C-alpha positions in Angstrom: 51.8 -13.4 18.9 53.1 -10.1 17.8 55.3 -9.6 14.7 58.1 -8.8 17.1 57.6 -12.2 18.8 57.3 -13.9 15.5 60.6 -12.6 14.1 62.3 -13.1 17.4 61.3 -16.7 17.3 62.0 -17.1 13.6 64.8 -14.7 12.7 64.9 -16.3 9.2 61.8 -14.2 8.3 63.2 -11.5 5.9 63.1 -8.0 7.2 61.1 -6.6 4.3 58.1 -8.7 5.5 58.2 -7.4 9.1 56.0 -4.4 8.4 53.5 -6.2 6.2 49.9 -6.1 7.5 49.4 -9.7 6.3 52.3 -10.8 8.5 50.8 -9.1 11.5 47.5 -10.9 10.8 49.4 -14.2 10.3 51.2 -13.8 13.7 48.0 -13.1 15.5 45.9 -15.8 13.8 48.5 -18.6 14.2 49.8 -17.7 17.6 49.3 -21.1 19.2 50.7 -23.0 16.3 53.7 -20.8 15.9 54.7 -21.3 19.5 54.6 -25.1 18.8 56.4 -24.8 15.4 60.0 -25.8 15.1 62.4 -26.2 12.2 63.1 -29.8 11.4 66.6 -31.1 11.3 68.1 -31.6 7.8 68.4 -35.3 8.6 64.9 -35.9 9.9 63.4 -39.1 8.8 60.0 -38.4 10.4 58.5 -35.0 11.3 56.4 -34.2 14.4 53.5 -31.7 14.5 55.8 -28.8 15.3 58.0 -29.6 12.3 54.9 -29.6 10.0 53.6 -26.4 11.5 57.0 -24.8 10.7 57.2 -26.2 7.2 53.7 -25.1 6.3 53.5 -21.8 8.1 57.0 -20.4 8.3 58.5 -22.4 5.5 57.2 -20.1 2.7 58.9 -17.1 4.3 62.2 -19.1 4.7 62.0 -20.1 1.0 61.5 -16.4 0.1 64.6 -15.6 2.1 66.7 -17.8 -0.3 65.2 -16.0 -3.3 63.2 -19.0 -4.4 59.9 -17.2 -4.0 58.9 -13.7 -5.1 57.6 -11.3 -2.5 54.2 -11.5 -4.2 54.2 -15.3 -4.1 55.0 -15.5 -0.4 52.4 -12.9 0.5 49.9 -14.9 -1.6 50.9 -18.0 0.4 50.3 -16.2 3.7 46.9 -14.9 2.4 46.0 -18.4 1.4 46.8 -19.8 4.8 44.7 -17.0 6.5 41.8 -17.7 4.1 41.9 -21.4 4.9 42.1 -20.7 8.6 39.1 -18.3 8.4 37.1 -20.9 6.5 37.6 -23.6 9.1 39.4 -22.4 12.3 38.7 -25.6 14.1 40.0 -27.9 11.4 42.9 -25.8 10.2 45.7 -27.1 12.4 44.7 -30.7 11.7 44.7 -29.9 7.9 48.5 -29.1 8.2 49.3 -32.6 9.5 49.7 -35.6 7.2 48.6 -39.0 8.5 52.1 -40.2 9.1 52.9 -37.3 11.6 55.2 -38.6 14.3 54.8 -38.1 18.1 58.3 -36.7 18.0 60.8 -35.8 15.3 63.0 -38.8 14.3 66.5 -38.1 13.1 68.5 -40.4 10.9 71.6 -42.3 12.0 74.6 -40.1 12.9 72.4 -37.0 13.3 72.7 -35.0 16.5 
């Protein structure tokens, strides 16, 4: 995945991160997981794998967008994810999924 594809898929990624070399590495390294990632509904009662991939991979950048992380912190989070991936590429995706990961996202009553 390119950075252009990443920000096209997740427009919530702030513009000041688009030219960061770490973000380009991130997009390339997590290509397959990012295509599966999807933002969970606010009323989810159980998350699927795509939700967890979003929360763990894209989530820090979304938190930064709201001003709840500093730029340095979000770049540190991205670097940490890349370091973990490089240390165990085969086990990385599984490490993002808790034991109670659902087959599909389950939404609470009255949620569309």
